[in-house]
VOGU-3710 file (C-alpha; in Angstrom, 3 decimals, decimal comma):
1> hlageevsam> 8,015/109,437/152,076  11,472/110,365/153,253  11,856/112,947/156,009  8,338/114,202/155,325  8,857/114,551/151,584  6,862/112,569/149,017  9,606/111,075/146,839  7,444/109,225/144,321  6,165/112,505/142,889  9,653/113,978/142,530
11> srderarirn> 11,568/114,323/139,295  14,657/112,211/138,738  16,925/115,186/139,547  14,989/115,949/142,738  15,321/112,320/143,857  19,064/112,438/143,135  19,388/115,590/145,253  17,476/114,084/148,169  19,587/110,900/147,942  22,727/113,015/148,076
21> rrlgfvfqnf> 21,470/115,116/151,017  19,654/112,574/153,163  21,165/109,157/152,417  24,676/107,809/152,758  25,723/104,581/151,040  28,495/102,149/152,032  29,293/99,191/149,788  31,159/95,919/150,244  33,792/96,830/147,656  34,438/100,387/148,942
31> nllartsale> 34,091/101,986/145,443  36,915/104,459/146,022  38,580/106,273/143,136  42,088/104,811/142,898  43,872/107,940/141,695  42,464/110,271/144,324  43,415/110,736/147,959  41,233/109,752/150,888  40,345/113,424/151,315  39,349/113,807/147,655
41> nvelpllyte> 37,294/110,596/147,762  35,355/111,938/150,748  34,883/115,358/149,116  33,297/113,790/146,017  29,592/113,868/147,086  29,980/117,530/148,012  30,818/118,366/144,400  27,156/117,603/143,637  25,861/119,771/146,472  25,130/123,375/145,556
51> gisakerrqr> 26,604/126,249/147,524  29,569/124,500/149,113  32,944/126,152/148,607  36,184/124,228/148,096  37,288/125,327/151,572  34,100/123,995/153,177  34,358/120,737/151,174  37,887/120,194/152,466  36,886/121,072/156,041  33,858/118,740/156,087
61> ateklelvgl> 35,787/115,882/154,471  38,633/116,312/156,960  36,158/116,258/159,884  34,571/113,019/158,672  37,943/111,342/158,120  38,919/112,352/161,655  35,594/110,960/162,920  36,437/107,533/161,450  39,997/107,658/162,793  41,821/108,549/159,573
71> gnrldhhpsq> 42,809/112,156/160,218  46,423/111,127/159,666  45,718/109,512/156,268  44,136/112,420/154,359  46,633/112,341/151,488  46,876/108,560/151,159  45,497/106,884/148,039  43,403/103,693/148,353  46,374/101,490/147,384  48,226/102,862/150,429
81> lsggqqqrva> 45,435/101,895/152,826  44,374/98,587/154,354  40,939/97,150/153,560  39,599/98,396/156,886  40,995/101,869/156,267  39,478/101,909/152,772  36,101/100,972/154,238  36,404/103,786/156,788  37,145/106,233/153,933  33,972/104,940/152,253
91> iaralvndpd> 32,043/105,471/155,504  33,426/109,016/155,832  32,329/109,677/152,241  28,838/108,379/153,067  28,701/110,707/156,093  30,065/113,888/154,512  26,604/115,288/153,705  25,352/114,534/157,246  22,702/112,037/156,110  19,693/111,013/158,160
101> ilmgdeptgn> 20,074/107,413/156,989  23,214/105,364/156,361  22,700/102,273/154,206  25,318/99,528/154,044  25,353/96,650/151,560  27,526/93,941/153,143  29,874/96,640/154,484  31,940/94,088/156,407  31,950/91,425/153,696  35,565/92,051/152,624
111> ldsktsrevi> 36,966/92,673/156,100  38,611/90,434/158,679  36,690/89,791/161,901  38,598/92,363/164,003  38,090/95,124/161,432  34,444/94,085/161,021  33,897/94,573/164,750  35,515/98,036/164,546  33,250/99,031/161,635  30,135/97,735/163,417
121> klfrdlneqk> 31,127/99,679/166,547  31,479/102,797/164,399  27,980/102,253/162,952  26,551/101,730/166,445  28,265/104,908/167,709  26,905/106,883/164,742  23,418/105,690/165,617  23,662/106,262/169,359  25,648/109,514/169,366  24,602/111,213/166,117
131> gitvilvthd> 21,080/109,802/165,724  21,794/108,403/162,263  19,549/105,514/161,244  21,762/102,646/160,070  20,347/100,002/157,730  22,639/97,088/156,890  22,238/94,169/154,534  24,271/91,213/155,743  24,472/87,442/155,659  26,666/87,476/158,769
141> mnvaknarri> 24,766/86,848/162,001  27,737/88,241/163,950  26,975/91,557/162,267  23,190/91,201/162,573  23,332/90,470/166,299  24,487/94,057/166,831  21,226/95,420/165,460  18,295/96,522/167,557  15,959/95,168/164,902  16,450/92,320/162,424
151> vvlrdgeivl> 14,352/91,845/159,307  14,899/88,457/157,670  14,194/88,281/153,941  13,891/85,183/151,814  13,321/85,384/148,070  12,316/89,031/148,404  9,717/88,355/151,105  9,875/89,370/154,767  9,765/86,160/156,792  10,550/87,732/160,168
161> dttdhkqave> 10,745/91,215/161,678  12,016/91,019/165,255  14,159/92,490/167,991  14,842/88,984/169,329  18,232/87,851/168,010  17,705/84,244/169,085  14,411/84,133/167,173  16,161/85,508/164,064  18,875/82,833/164,219  16,269/80,097/164,746
171> slqtsfddep> 14,234/81,429/161,814  17,262/81,307/159,558  18,231/77,818/160,697  14,670/76,485/160,394  14,206/77,869/156,913  17,475/76,327/155,725  16,562/72,974/157,302  13,131/73,073/155,616  14,496/73,705/152,125  14,284/70,647/149,925
181> sspeqpvdee> 17,621/69,211/148,993  18,403/69,290/145,314  17,524/66,094/143,497  20,446/63,941/142,598  21,561/64,320/139,042  21,332/61,161/136,971  24,685/59,764/135,989  25,152/58,704/132,393  26,703/55,298/132,295  28,429/54,226/129,150
//
């Protein structure tokens, strides 16, 4: 179920529509179209949403770019933006349909530590001020420690589901310490 709707019984097109309306996606590599402006990149999901005029698309995209601090970069192409700015364009694009859930796959993986902190603060603000559920996949405990809840996965299995950051770090450390070291490879001697 997603927002009270049974998704498993939906057609492929219905699932695509609900993904577009209710979910926003942010990726590690930004996935921006190189030959389009920041504004056009953010407008893109709205092209797949019925009943939205070009004027409304532009207005909503502009609002989201302003929300992420890029109101002065609307006409810039990705090559004219820093990595952090590109990621904020990607976040604005993920937000343009006002999703209930924002999902990020290593969204800070290609960013420096200062920009990562800015992006994490933006995610936290979106959750606290707009009520958007934020789900992040990360290998970075500095990112994870900002979460209210941490779910640790190993080989596709949940090994810990906690709100205790210290417990999550200990779980990760313990599991790495418990892994068998790889056997030494035999050396061919001639």
